[in-house]
PQR file of N, CA, C, O and H, with PARSE charges and radii, in Angstrom:
ATOM      1  N   MET A   1    -101.307 -65.465-130.107 -0.4000 1.5000
ATOM      2  CA  MET A   1    -100.423 -66.611-129.078 -0.0000 2.0000
ATOM      3  C   MET A   1     -99.225 -65.866-128.777  0.5500 1.7000
ATOM      4  O   MET A   1     -98.578 -65.400-129.715 -0.5500 1.4000
ATOM      5  N   SER A   2     -98.846 -65.692-127.577 -0.4000 1.5000
ATOM      6  CA  SER A   2     -97.532 -65.198-127.109 -0.0000 2.0000
ATOM      7  C   SER A   2     -96.248 -65.880-127.537  0.5500 1.7000
ATOM      8  O   SER A   2     -95.173 -65.279-127.520 -0.5500 1.4000
ATOM      9  H   SER A   2     -99.372 -66.070-126.815  0.4000 1.0000
ATOM     10  N   LYS A   3     -96.371 -67.126-127.917 -0.4000 1.5000
ATOM     11  CA  LYS A   3     -95.184 -67.828-127.939 -0.0000 2.0000
ATOM     12  C   LYS A   3     -95.451 -68.740-129.317  0.5500 1.7000
ATOM     13  O   LYS A   3     -96.603 -69.110-129.546 -0.5500 1.4000
ATOM     14  H   LYS A   3     -97.244 -67.613-127.931  0.4000 1.0000
ATOM     15  N   ASN A   4     -94.409 -69.081-130.192 -0.4000 1.5000
ATOM     16  CA  ASN A   4     -94.623 -69.882-131.149 -0.0000 2.0000
ATOM     17  C   ASN A   4     -94.684 -71.448-130.620  0.5500 1.7000
ATOM     18  O   ASN A   4     -93.698 -71.988-130.119 -0.5500 1.4000
ATOM     19  H   ASN A   4     -93.474 -68.781-130.005  0.4000 1.0000
ATOM     20  N   ILE A   5     -95.896 -72.084-130.781 -0.4000 1.5000
ATOM     21  CA  ILE A   5     -96.202 -73.376-130.571 -0.0000 2.0000
ATOM     22  C   ILE A   5     -96.166 -74.310-131.669  0.5500 1.7000
ATOM     23  O   ILE A   5     -96.274 -73.797-132.783 -0.5500 1.4000
ATOM     24  H   ILE A   5     -96.697 -71.645-131.188  0.4000 1.0000
ATOM     25  N   SER A   6     -96.050 -75.456-131.620 -0.4000 1.5000
ATOM     26  CA  SER A   6     -96.596 -76.332-132.650 -0.0000 2.0000
ATOM     27  C   SER A   6     -97.978 -76.764-132.459  0.5500 1.7000
ATOM     28  O   SER A   6     -98.597 -76.444-131.444 -0.5500 1.4000
ATOM     29  H   SER A   6     -95.962 -75.873-130.715  0.4000 1.0000
ATOM     30  N   TYR A   7     -98.514 -77.506-133.428 -0.4000 1.5000
ATOM     31  CA  TYR A   7    -100.058 -78.158-133.460 -0.0000 2.0000
ATOM     32  C   TYR A   7    -100.218 -79.150-132.266  0.5500 1.7000
ATOM     33  O   TYR A   7    -101.088 -79.240-131.400 -0.5500 1.4000
ATOM     34  H   TYR A   7     -98.011 -77.766-134.253  0.4000 1.0000
ATOM     35  N   ALA A   8     -98.814 -80.031-132.572 -0.4000 1.5000
ATOM     36  CA  ALA A   8     -98.914 -80.832-131.253 -0.0000 2.0000
ATOM     37  C   ALA A   8     -98.947 -80.384-130.054  0.5500 1.7000
ATOM     38  O   ALA A   8     -99.766 -80.959-129.338 -0.5500 1.4000
ATOM     39  H   ALA A   8     -98.107 -79.958-133.276  0.4000 1.0000
ATOM     40  N   GLU A   9     -98.302 -79.497-129.537 -0.4000 1.5000
ATOM     41  CA  GLU A   9     -98.269 -78.735-128.448 -0.0000 2.0000
ATOM     42  C   GLU A   9     -99.289 -78.154-128.001  0.5500 1.7000
ATOM     43  O   GLU A   9     -99.490 -78.143-126.786 -0.5500 1.4000
ATOM     44  H   GLU A   9     -97.637 -79.029-130.119  0.4000 1.0000
ATOM     45  N   ALA A  10    -100.298 -77.445-129.028 -0.4000 1.5000
ATOM     46  CA  ALA A  10    -101.219 -76.661-128.806 -0.0000 2.0000
ATOM     47  C   ALA A  10    -102.266 -77.927-128.652  0.5500 1.7000
ATOM     48  O   ALA A  10    -103.191 -77.567-127.924 -0.5500 1.4000
ATOM     49  H   ALA A  10    -100.134 -77.454-130.015  0.4000 1.0000
ATOM     50  N   ILE A  11    -102.403 -79.069-129.024 -0.4000 1.5000
ATOM     51  CA  ILE A  11    -103.174 -80.390-128.858 -0.0000 2.0000
ATOM     52  C   ILE A  11    -102.972 -80.540-127.596  0.5500 1.7000
ATOM     53  O   ILE A  11    -103.976 -80.329-126.915 -0.5500 1.4000
ATOM     54  H   ILE A  11    -101.652 -79.362-129.616  0.4000 1.0000
ATOM     55  N   VAL A  12    -102.032 -80.830-127.033 -0.4000 1.5000
ATOM     56  CA  VAL A  12    -101.538 -81.355-125.754 -0.0000 2.0000
ATOM     57  C   VAL A  12    -101.966 -80.263-124.651  0.5500 1.7000
ATOM     58  O   VAL A  12    -102.441 -80.658-123.587 -0.5500 1.4000
ATOM     59  H   VAL A  12    -101.216 -81.001-127.587  0.4000 1.0000
ATOM     60  N   GLU A  13    -101.828 -79.145-124.858 -0.4000 1.5000
ATOM     61  CA  GLU A  13    -102.506 -78.098-123.936 -0.0000 2.0000
ATOM     62  C   GLU A  13    -103.842 -78.031-123.755  0.5500 1.7000
ATOM     63  O   GLU A  13    -104.450 -78.000-122.685 -0.5500 1.4000
ATOM     64  H   GLU A  13    -101.442 -78.824-125.723  0.4000 1.0000
ATOM     65  N   LEU A  14    -104.323 -78.007-124.999 -0.4000 1.5000
ATOM     66  CA  LEU A  14    -105.823 -77.949-124.836 -0.0000 2.0000
ATOM     67  C   LEU A  14    -106.413 -79.337-124.370  0.5500 1.7000
ATOM     68  O   LEU A  14    -107.537 -79.344-123.867 -0.5500 1.4000
ATOM     69  H   LEU A  14    -103.829 -78.031-125.868  0.4000 1.0000
ATOM     70  N   GLU A  15    -105.814 -80.328-124.493 -0.4000 1.5000
ATOM     71  CA  GLU A  15    -106.149 -81.647-123.820 -0.0000 2.0000
ATOM     72  C   GLU A  15    -106.155 -81.439-122.363  0.5500 1.7000
ATOM     73  O   GLU A  15    -107.060 -81.943-121.699 -0.5500 1.4000
ATOM     74  H   GLU A  15    -104.901 -80.322-124.902  0.4000 1.0000
ATOM     75  N   ALA A  16    -105.205 -80.724-121.789 -0.4000 1.5000
ATOM     76  CA  ALA A  16    -104.929 -80.683-120.545 -0.0000 2.0000
ATOM     77  C   ALA A  16    -106.013 -79.724-119.741  0.5500 1.7000
ATOM     78  O   ALA A  16    -106.584 -80.076-118.709 -0.5500 1.4000
ATOM     79  H   ALA A  16    -104.469 -80.315-122.329  0.4000 1.0000
ATOM     80  N   ILE A  17    -106.178 -78.559-120.343 -0.4000 1.5000
ATOM     81  CA  ILE A  17    -107.340 -77.552-120.051 -0.0000 2.0000
ATOM     82  C   ILE A  17    -108.858 -78.264-120.137  0.5500 1.7000
ATOM     83  O   ILE A  17    -109.780 -77.940-119.388 -0.5500 1.4000
ATOM     84  H   ILE A  17    -105.715 -78.273-121.182  0.4000 1.0000
ATOM     85  N   VAL A  18    -108.941 -79.146-121.034 -0.4000 1.5000
ATOM     86  CA  VAL A  18    -110.360 -80.120-121.112 -0.0000 2.0000
ATOM     87  C   VAL A  18    -110.448 -80.956-120.053  0.5500 1.7000
ATOM     88  O   VAL A  18    -111.533 -81.236-119.542 -0.5500 1.4000
ATOM     89  H   VAL A  18    -108.192 -79.409-121.642  0.4000 1.0000
ATOM     90  N   GLY A  19    -109.292 -81.433-119.627 -0.4000 1.5000
ATOM     91  CA  GLY A  19    -109.251 -82.369-118.555 -0.0000 2.0000
ATOM     92  C   GLY A  19    -109.478 -81.860-116.956  0.5500 1.7000
ATOM     93  O   GLY A  19    -110.100 -82.476-116.091 -0.5500 1.4000
ATOM     94  H   GLY A  19    -108.411 -81.206-120.042  0.4000 1.0000
ATOM     95  N   GLU A  20    -108.774 -80.524-116.812 -0.4000 1.5000
ATOM     96  CA  GLU A  20    -109.122 -79.820-115.619 -0.0000 2.0000
ATOM     97  C   GLU A  20    -110.506 -79.401-115.575  0.5500 1.7000
ATOM     98  O   GLU A  20    -111.115 -79.529-114.513 -0.5500 1.4000
ATOM     99  H   GLU A  20    -108.269 -80.023-117.515  0.4000 1.0000
ATOM    100  N   ILE A  21    -111.130 -78.875-116.676 -0.4000 1.5000
ATOM    101  CA  ILE A  21    -112.533 -78.652-116.728 -0.0000 2.0000
ATOM    102  C   ILE A  21    -113.347 -79.764-116.353  0.5500 1.7000
ATOM    103  O   ILE A  21    -114.185 -79.724-115.452 -0.5500 1.4000
ATOM    104  H   ILE A  21    -110.635 -78.771-117.539  0.4000 1.0000
ATOM    105  N   GLU A  22    -113.107 -80.672-117.002 -0.4000 1.5000
ATOM    106  CA  GLU A  22    -113.854 -82.130-116.758 -0.0000 2.0000
ATOM    107  C   GLU A  22    -113.903 -82.610-115.394  0.5500 1.7000
ATOM    108  O   GLU A  22    -114.909 -83.003-114.804 -0.5500 1.4000
ATOM    109  H   GLU A  22    -112.426 -80.704-117.734  0.4000 1.0000
ATOM    110  N   ASN A  23    -112.586 -82.533-114.897 -0.4000 1.5000
ATOM    111  CA  ASN A  23    -112.302 -83.181-113.553 -0.0000 2.0000
ATOM    112  C   ASN A  23    -112.567 -82.299-112.243  0.5500 1.7000
ATOM    113  O   ASN A  23    -112.481 -82.657-111.068 -0.5500 1.4000
ATOM    114  H   ASN A  23    -111.769 -82.213-115.376  0.4000 1.0000
ATOM    115  N   ALA A  24    -112.920 -81.020-112.775 -0.4000 1.5000
ATOM    116  CA  ALA A  24    -113.133 -79.653-111.748 -0.0000 2.0000
ATOM    117  C   ALA A  24    -112.020 -79.545-111.096  0.5500 1.7000
ATOM    118  O   ALA A  24    -112.224 -79.245-109.920 -0.5500 1.4000
ATOM    119  H   ALA A  24    -112.990 -80.729-113.729  0.4000 1.0000
ATOM    120  N   THR A  25    -110.656 -79.693-111.436 -0.4000 1.5000
ATOM    121  CA  THR A  25    -109.527 -79.406-110.921 -0.0000 2.0000
ATOM    122  C   THR A  25    -109.073 -77.996-110.849  0.5500 1.7000
ATOM    123  O   THR A  25    -108.036 -77.631-110.294 -0.5500 1.4000
ATOM    124  H   THR A  25    -110.491 -79.937-112.392  0.4000 1.0000
ATOM    125  N   ILE A  26    -110.121 -77.059-111.588 -0.4000 1.5000
ATOM    126  CA  ILE A  26    -109.778 -75.557-111.627 -0.0000 2.0000
ATOM    127  C   ILE A  26    -110.789 -74.911-110.795  0.5500 1.7000
ATOM    128  O   ILE A  26    -111.933 -75.364-110.790 -0.5500 1.4000
ATOM    129  H   ILE A  26    -110.963 -77.355-112.039  0.4000 1.0000
ATOM    130  N   GLY A  27    -110.496 -73.968-110.143 -0.4000 1.5000
ATOM    131  CA  GLY A  27    -111.469 -73.018-109.470 -0.0000 2.0000
ATOM    132  C   GLY A  27    -112.302 -72.218-110.584  0.5500 1.7000
ATOM    133  O   GLY A  27    -112.097 -72.277-111.796 -0.5500 1.4000
ATOM    134  H   GLY A  27    -109.567 -73.599-110.147  0.4000 1.0000
ATOM    135  N   VAL A  28    -113.161 -71.555-110.011 -0.4000 1.5000
ATOM    136  CA  VAL A  28    -114.405 -70.755-110.751 -0.0000 2.0000
ATOM    137  C   VAL A  28    -113.305 -69.242-111.090  0.5500 1.7000
ATOM    138  O   VAL A  28    -113.650 -68.392-111.911 -0.5500 1.4000
ATOM    139  H   VAL A  28    -113.328 -71.507-109.026  0.4000 1.0000
ATOM    140  N   ASP A  29    -112.126 -69.158-110.378 -0.4000 1.5000
ATOM    141  CA  ASP A  29    -111.567 -67.895-110.571 -0.0000 2.0000
ATOM    142  C   ASP A  29    -110.742 -68.139-111.817  0.5500 1.7000
ATOM    143  O   ASP A  29    -110.513 -67.226-112.609 -0.5500 1.4000
ATOM    144  H   ASP A  29    -111.846 -69.848-109.711  0.4000 1.0000
ATOM    145  N   GLU A  30    -110.245 -69.516-112.009 -0.4000 1.5000
ATOM    146  CA  GLU A  30    -109.402 -69.726-112.996 -0.0000 2.0000
ATOM    147  C   GLU A  30    -110.149 -70.059-114.424  0.5500 1.7000
ATOM    148  O   GLU A  30    -109.534 -70.057-115.491 -0.5500 1.4000
ATOM    149  H   GLU A  30    -110.431 -70.259-111.365  0.4000 1.0000
ATOM    150  N   LEU A  31    -111.403 -70.316-114.321 -0.4000 1.5000
ATOM    151  CA  LEU A  31    -112.434 -70.987-115.448 -0.0000 2.0000
ATOM    152  C   LEU A  31    -112.372 -70.198-116.718  0.5500 1.7000
ATOM    153  O   LEU A  31    -112.244 -70.625-117.865 -0.5500 1.4000
ATOM    154  H   LEU A  31    -111.902 -70.318-113.455  0.4000 1.0000
ATOM    155  N   SER A  32    -112.514 -68.689-116.200 -0.4000 1.5000
ATOM    156  CA  SER A  32    -112.502 -67.957-117.395 -0.0000 2.0000
ATOM    157  C   SER A  32    -111.005 -67.691-118.325  0.5500 1.7000
ATOM    158  O   SER A  32    -110.915 -67.608-119.550 -0.5500 1.4000
ATOM    159  H   SER A  32    -112.618 -68.342-115.268  0.4000 1.0000
ATOM    160  N   GLU A  33    -110.175 -67.617-117.555 -0.4000 1.5000
ATOM    161  CA  GLU A  33    -108.955 -67.644-118.146 -0.0000 2.0000
ATOM    162  C   GLU A  33    -108.667 -68.948-119.134  0.5500 1.7000
ATOM    163  O   GLU A  33    -108.236 -68.882-120.286 -0.5500 1.4000
ATOM    164  H   GLU A  33    -110.248 -67.684-116.560  0.4000 1.0000
ATOM    165  N   LYS A  34    -109.011 -70.143-118.399 -0.4000 1.5000
ATOM    166  CA  LYS A  34    -108.583 -71.605-119.103 -0.0000 2.0000
ATOM    167  C   LYS A  34    -109.591 -71.646-120.141  0.5500 1.7000
ATOM    168  O   LYS A  34    -109.345 -72.482-121.011 -0.5500 1.4000
ATOM    169  H   LYS A  34    -109.361 -70.196-117.464  0.4000 1.0000
ATOM    170  N   VAL A  35    -110.922 -70.815-120.337 -0.4000 1.5000
ATOM    171  CA  VAL A  35    -111.701 -71.088-121.558 -0.0000 2.0000
ATOM    172  C   VAL A  35    -111.296 -70.088-122.443  0.5500 1.7000
ATOM    173  O   VAL A  35    -111.384 -70.437-123.620 -0.5500 1.4000
ATOM    174  H   VAL A  35    -111.121 -70.136-119.630  0.4000 1.0000
ATOM    175  N   LYS A  36    -110.875 -68.942-122.253 -0.4000 1.5000
ATOM    176  CA  LYS A  36    -109.889 -67.922-123.177 -0.0000 2.0000
ATOM    177  C   LYS A  36    -108.896 -68.730-123.714  0.5500 1.7000
ATOM    178  O   LYS A  36    -109.005 -69.005-124.909 -0.5500 1.4000
ATOM    179  H   LYS A  36    -110.804 -68.658-121.297  0.4000 1.0000
ATOM    180  N   ARG A  37    -107.914 -69.186-123.067 -0.4000 1.5000
ATOM    181  CA  ARG A  37    -106.952 -70.106-123.640 -0.0000 2.0000
ATOM    182  C   ARG A  37    -107.322 -70.943-124.651  0.5500 1.7000
ATOM    183  O   ARG A  37    -106.941 -70.895-125.821 -0.5500 1.4000
ATOM    184  H   ARG A  37    -107.826 -68.963-122.096  0.4000 1.0000
ATOM    185  N   ALA A  38    -108.063 -71.694-124.159 -0.4000 1.5000
ATOM    186  CA  ALA A  38    -108.910 -72.916-124.954 -0.0000 2.0000
ATOM    187  C   ALA A  38    -109.271 -72.278-126.268  0.5500 1.7000
ATOM    188  O   ALA A  38    -108.798 -72.711-127.319 -0.5500 1.4000
ATOM    189  H   ALA A  38    -108.372 -71.733-123.209  0.4000 1.0000
ATOM    190  N   ALA A  39    -110.132 -71.217-126.228 -0.4000 1.5000
ATOM    191  CA  ALA A  39    -110.388 -70.460-127.387 -0.0000 2.0000
ATOM    192  C   ALA A  39    -108.956 -70.101-128.316  0.5500 1.7000
ATOM    193  O   ALA A  39    -108.814 -70.506-129.470 -0.5500 1.4000
ATOM    194  H   ALA A  39    -110.516 -70.865-125.375  0.4000 1.0000
ATOM    195  N   GLU A  40    -108.306 -69.570-127.851 -0.4000 1.5000
ATOM    196  CA  GLU A  40    -107.029 -69.308-128.869 -0.0000 2.0000
ATOM    197  C   GLU A  40    -106.433 -70.404-129.254  0.5500 1.7000
ATOM    198  O   GLU A  40    -105.896 -70.411-130.362 -0.5500 1.4000
ATOM    199  H   GLU A  40    -108.421 -69.241-126.914  0.4000 1.0000
ATOM    200  N   LEU A  41    -106.397 -71.561-128.428 -0.4000 1.5000
ATOM    201  CA  LEU A  41    -105.807 -72.831-129.008 -0.0000 2.0000
ATOM    202  C   LEU A  41    -106.324 -73.410-129.990  0.5500 1.7000
ATOM    203  O   LEU A  41    -105.660 -73.835-130.936 -0.5500 1.4000
ATOM    204  H   LEU A  41    -106.833 -71.556-127.528  0.4000 1.0000
ATOM    205  N   ILE A  42    -107.750 -73.513-129.881 -0.4000 1.5000
ATOM    206  CA  ILE A  42    -108.776 -73.746-130.938 -0.0000 2.0000
ATOM    207  C   ILE A  42    -108.727 -73.125-132.434  0.5500 1.7000
ATOM    208  O   ILE A  42    -108.725 -73.692-133.526 -0.5500 1.4000
ATOM    209  H   ILE A  42    -108.289 -73.168-129.113  0.4000 1.0000
ATOM    210  N   LYS A  43    -108.686 -71.670-132.065 -0.4000 1.5000
ATOM    211  CA  LYS A  43    -108.503 -70.841-133.376 -0.0000 2.0000
ATOM    212  C   LYS A  43    -107.034 -71.144-133.799  0.5500 1.7000
ATOM    213  O   LYS A  43    -106.910 -71.309-135.013 -0.5500 1.4000
ATOM    214  H   LYS A  43    -108.688 -71.208-131.178  0.4000 1.0000
ATOM    215  N   PHE A  44    -106.074 -71.235-133.178 -0.4000 1.5000
ATOM    216  CA  PHE A  44    -104.928 -71.669-133.634 -0.0000 2.0000
ATOM    217  C   PHE A  44    -104.896 -72.942-134.583  0.5500 1.7000
ATOM    218  O   PHE A  44    -104.397 -72.852-135.704 -0.5500 1.4000
ATOM    219  H   PHE A  44    -106.174 -71.101-132.192  0.4000 1.0000
ATOM    220  N   CYS A  45    -105.430 -74.110-134.118 -0.4000 1.5000
ATOM    221  CA  CYS A  45    -105.291 -75.354-134.587 -0.0000 2.0000
ATOM    222  C   CYS A  45    -106.163 -75.344-135.980  0.5500 1.7000
ATOM    223  O   CYS A  45    -105.723 -75.909-136.981 -0.5500 1.4000
ATOM    224  H   CYS A  45    -105.836 -74.182-133.207  0.4000 1.0000
ATOM    225  N   ARG A  46    -107.292 -74.738-135.979 -0.4000 1.5000
ATOM    226  CA  ARG A  46    -108.095 -74.628-137.055 -0.0000 2.0000
ATOM    227  C   ARG A  46    -107.328 -73.730-138.126  0.5500 1.7000
ATOM    228  O   ARG A  46    -107.514 -73.951-139.323 -0.5500 1.4000
ATOM    229  H   ARG A  46    -107.649 -74.279-135.165  0.4000 1.0000
ATOM    230  N   SER A  47    -106.434 -72.678-137.688 -0.4000 1.5000
ATOM    231  CA  SER A  47    -105.698 -72.166-138.719 -0.0000 2.0000
ATOM    232  C   SER A  47    -105.017 -72.924-139.320  0.5500 1.7000
ATOM    233  O   SER A  47    -105.062 -73.159-140.527 -0.5500 1.4000
ATOM    234  H   SER A  47    -106.283 -72.498-136.716  0.4000 1.0000
ATOM    235  N   LYS A  48    -104.210 -73.450-138.400 -0.4000 1.5000
ATOM    236  CA  LYS A  48    -103.058 -74.636-138.813 -0.0000 2.0000
ATOM    237  C   LYS A  48    -103.398 -75.764-139.734  0.5500 1.7000
ATOM    238  O   LYS A  48    -102.590 -76.121-140.591 -0.5500 1.4000
ATOM    239  H   LYS A  48    -104.174 -73.260-137.419  0.4000 1.0000
ATOM    240  N   LEU A  49    -104.454 -76.285-139.604 -0.4000 1.5000
ATOM    241  CA  LEU A  49    -105.304 -77.506-140.497 -0.0000 2.0000
ATOM    242  C   LEU A  49    -105.558 -76.741-141.570  0.5500 1.7000
ATOM    243  O   LEU A  49    -105.207 -77.287-142.616 -0.5500 1.4000
ATOM    244  H   LEU A  49    -105.111 -75.995-138.908  0.4000 1.0000
ATOM    245  N   THR A  50    -106.130 -75.472-141.722 -0.4000 1.5000
ATOM    246  CA  THR A  50    -106.877 -75.095-142.972 -0.0000 2.0000
ATOM    247  C   THR A  50    -105.642 -74.643-143.811  0.5500 1.7000
ATOM    248  O   THR A  50    -105.818 -74.738-145.026 -0.5500 1.4000
ATOM    249  H   THR A  50    -106.415 -75.028-140.872  0.4000 1.0000
ATOM    250  N   SER A  51    -104.289 -74.116-143.362 -0.4000 1.5000
ATOM    251  CA  SER A  51    -103.408 -73.807-144.036 -0.0000 2.0000
ATOM    252  C   SER A  51    -102.703 -74.989-144.424  0.5500 1.7000
ATOM    253  O   SER A  51    -102.129 -74.929-145.512 -0.5500 1.4000
ATOM    254  H   SER A  51    -104.146 -74.038-142.375  0.4000 1.0000
ATOM    255  N   THR A  52    -102.602 -76.305-143.612 -0.4000 1.5000
ATOM    256  CA  THR A  52    -102.134 -77.351-144.271 -0.0000 2.0000
ATOM    257  C   THR A  52    -102.730 -77.988-145.244  0.5500 1.7000
ATOM    258  O   THR A  52    -102.141 -78.593-146.139 -0.5500 1.4000
ATOM    259  H   THR A  52    -103.068 -76.353-142.728  0.4000 1.0000
ATOM    260  N   GLU A  53    -104.103 -77.871-145.101 -0.4000 1.5000
ATOM    261  CA  GLU A  53    -105.018 -78.581-146.149 -0.0000 2.0000
ATOM    262  C   GLU A  53    -104.733 -77.653-147.427  0.5500 1.7000
ATOM    263  O   GLU A  53    -104.733 -78.193-148.533 -0.5500 1.4000
ATOM    264  H   GLU A  53    -104.582 -77.379-144.374  0.4000 1.0000
ATOM    265  N   LYS A  54    -104.515 -76.413-147.327 -0.4000 1.5000
ATOM    266  CA  LYS A  54    -104.378 -75.807-148.814 -0.0000 2.0000
ATOM    267  C   LYS A  54    -103.084 -75.889-149.470  0.5500 1.7000
ATOM    268  O   LYS A  54    -102.891 -75.736-150.676 -0.5500 1.4000
ATOM    269  H   LYS A  54    -104.515 -75.974-146.428  0.4000 1.0000
ATOM    270  N   GLU A  55    -102.010 -76.201-148.374 -0.4000 1.5000
ATOM    271  CA  GLU A  55    -100.879 -76.429-149.027 -0.0000 2.0000
ATOM    272  C   GLU A  55    -100.945 -77.822-149.630  0.5500 1.7000
ATOM    273  O   GLU A  55    -100.723 -77.950-150.835 -0.5500 1.4000
ATOM    274  H   GLU A  55    -102.167 -76.325-147.394  0.4000 1.0000
ATOM    275  N   VAL A  56    -101.239 -78.888-148.863 -0.4000 1.5000
ATOM    276  CA  VAL A  56    -101.380 -80.270-149.281 -0.0000 2.0000
ATOM    277  C   VAL A  56    -102.146 -80.344-150.758  0.5500 1.7000
ATOM    278  O   VAL A  56    -101.696 -81.066-151.647 -0.5500 1.4000
ATOM    279  H   VAL A  56    -101.419 -78.784-147.885  0.4000 1.0000
ATOM    280  N   GLY A  57    -103.259 -79.593-150.931 -0.4000 1.5000
ATOM    281  CA  GLY A  57    -103.998 -79.424-152.068 -0.0000 2.0000
ATOM    282  C   GLY A  57    -103.250 -78.997-153.081  0.5500 1.7000
ATOM    283  O   GLY A  57    -103.256 -79.561-154.176 -0.5500 1.4000
ATOM    284  H   GLY A  57    -103.625 -79.007-150.208  0.4000 1.0000
ATOM    285  N   SER A  58    -102.461 -77.848-152.777 -0.4000 1.5000
ATOM    286  CA  SER A  58    -101.659 -77.305-154.040 -0.0000 2.0000
ATOM    287  C   SER A  58    -100.568 -78.234-154.584  0.5500 1.7000
ATOM    288  O   SER A  58    -100.228 -78.306-155.765 -0.5500 1.4000
ATOM    289  H   SER A  58    -102.457 -77.390-151.888  0.4000 1.0000
ATOM    290  N   ILE A  59    -100.004 -79.024-153.429 -0.4000 1.5000
ATOM    291  CA  ILE A  59     -98.972 -79.861-153.876 -0.0000 2.0000
ATOM    292  C   ILE A  59     -99.508 -80.935-154.731  0.5500 1.7000
ATOM    293  O   ILE A  59     -98.907 -81.391-155.704 -0.5500 1.4000
ATOM    294  H   ILE A  59    -100.280 -78.966-152.470  0.4000 1.0000
ATOM    295  N   LEU A  60    -100.737 -81.339-154.298 -0.4000 1.5000
ATOM    296  CA  LEU A  60    -101.331 -82.874-155.068 -0.0000 2.0000
ATOM    297  C   LEU A  60    -101.849 -82.193-156.207  0.5500 1.7000
ATOM    298  O   LEU A  60    -101.955 -83.016-157.116 -0.5500 1.4000
ATOM    299  H   LEU A  60    -101.225 -80.969-153.508  0.4000 1.0000
ATOM    300  N   LYS A  61    -102.250 -80.966-156.596 -0.4000 1.5000
ATOM    301  CA  LYS A  61    -102.789 -80.539-157.765 -0.0000 2.0000
ATOM    302  C   LYS A  61    -101.528 -80.338-158.663  0.5500 1.7000
ATOM    303  O   LYS A  61    -101.489 -80.832-159.789 -0.5500 1.4000
ATOM    304  H   LYS A  61    -102.164 -80.298-155.858  0.4000 1.0000
ATOM    305  N   SER A  62    -100.559 -79.650-158.180 -0.4000 1.5000
ATOM    306  CA  SER A  62     -99.205 -79.435-159.019 -0.0000 2.0000
ATOM    307  C   SER A  62     -98.519 -81.103-159.585  0.5500 1.7000
ATOM    308  O   SER A  62     -98.007 -81.331-160.680 -0.5500 1.4000
ATOM    309  H   SER A  62    -100.590 -79.249-157.264  0.4000 1.0000
ATOM    310  N   LEU A  63     -98.681 -81.873-158.680 -0.4000 1.5000
ATOM    311  CA  LEU A  63     -98.327 -83.427-158.939 -0.0000 2.0000
ATOM    312  C   LEU A  63     -99.325 -83.901-160.159  0.5500 1.7000
ATOM    313  O   LEU A  63     -98.961 -84.680-161.041 -0.5500 1.4000
ATOM    314  H   LEU A  63     -99.097 -81.687-157.790  0.4000 1.0000
ATOM    315  N   GLY A  64    -100.482 -83.386-160.088 -0.4000 1.5000
ATOM    316  CA  GLY A  64    -101.556 -84.121-160.958 -0.0000 2.0000
ATOM    317  C   GLY A  64    -101.163 -83.335-162.316  0.5500 1.7000
ATOM    318  O   GLY A  64    -101.200 -83.920-163.398 -0.5500 1.4000
ATOM    319  H   GLY A  64    -100.777 -82.754-159.372  0.4000 1.0000
ATOM    320  N   GLU A  65    -100.816 -82.091-162.211 -0.4000 1.5000
ATOM    321  CA  GLU A  65    -100.439 -81.240-163.643 -0.0000 2.0000
ATOM    322  C   GLU A  65     -99.508 -82.074-164.217  0.5500 1.7000
ATOM    323  O   GLU A  65     -99.592 -82.461-165.382 -0.5500 1.4000
ATOM    324  H   GLU A  65    -100.786 -81.615-161.331  0.4000 1.0000
ATOM    325  N   GLY A  66     -98.737 -82.332-163.554 -0.4000 1.5000
ATOM    326  CA  GLY A  66     -97.350 -83.068-164.120 -0.0000 2.0000
ATOM    327  C   GLY A  66     -97.214 -84.546-164.602  0.5500 1.7000
ATOM    328  O   GLY A  66     -96.192 -85.080-165.034 -0.5500 1.4000
ATOM    329  H   GLY A  66     -98.669 -82.017-162.607  0.4000 1.0000
ATOM    330  N   VAL A  67     -98.525 -85.133-164.430 -0.4000 1.5000
ATOM    331  CA  VAL A  67     -98.843 -86.134-164.789 -0.0000 2.0000
ATOM    332  C   VAL A  67     -99.370 -86.369-166.179  0.5500 1.7000
ATOM    333  O   VAL A  67    -100.400 -85.760-166.469 -0.5500 1.4000
ATOM    334  H   VAL A  67     -99.355 -84.699-164.079  0.4000 1.0000
ATOM    335  N   ALA A  68     -98.866 -87.100-167.022 -0.4000 1.5000
ATOM    336  CA  ALA A  68     -99.599 -87.208-168.504 -0.0000 2.0000
ATOM    337  C   ALA A  68    -100.684 -88.202-168.328  0.5500 1.7000
ATOM    338  O   ALA A  68    -100.402 -89.082-167.516 -0.5500 1.4000
ATOM    339  H   ALA A  68     -98.029 -87.595-166.787  0.4000 1.0000
ATOM    340  N   GLU A  69    -101.962 -88.296-168.931 -0.4000 1.5000
ATOM    341  CA  GLU A  69    -102.997 -89.025-168.821 -0.0000 2.0000
ATOM    342  C   GLU A  69    -102.909 -89.945-170.151  0.5500 1.7000
ATOM    343  O   GLU A  69    -102.810 -89.437-171.268 -0.5500 1.4000
ATOM    344  H   GLU A  69    -102.191 -87.580-169.591  0.4000 1.0000
ATOM    345  N   THR A  70    -102.947 -91.152-169.964 -0.4000 1.5000
ATOM    346  CA  THR A  70    -103.461 -92.217-171.085 -0.0000 2.0000
ATOM    347  C   THR A  70    -104.415 -92.876-171.085  0.5500 1.7000
ATOM    348  O   THR A  70    -104.859 -93.384-170.055 -0.5500 1.4000
ATOM    349  H   THR A  70    -103.028 -91.564-169.056  0.4000 1.0000
ATOM    350  N   ASP A  71    -104.928 -93.009-172.206 -0.4000 1.5000
ATOM    351  CA  ASP A  71    -106.145 -93.562-172.362 -0.0000 2.0000
ATOM    352  C   ASP A  71    -106.131 -95.097-173.317  0.5500 1.7000
ATOM    353  O   ASP A  71    -107.182 -95.701-173.531 -0.5500 1.4000
ATOM    354  H   ASP A  71    -104.568 -92.596-173.042  0.4000 1.0000
TER
END
């Protein structure tokens, strides 16, 4: 991606592209570029979700290790 964008910004842009495609508001000449951009955005979002999931899992794991179990 050419600029740093947030996950929320990527989703908004992706939704706009999907809307344009669904409503046929873009021409055939633009379609390829829009689909390429959508693919970039999807890849970015998947990567962001995966890294966030790993980070949250690590945090939860460290919290669990600090808690003493009682029976």
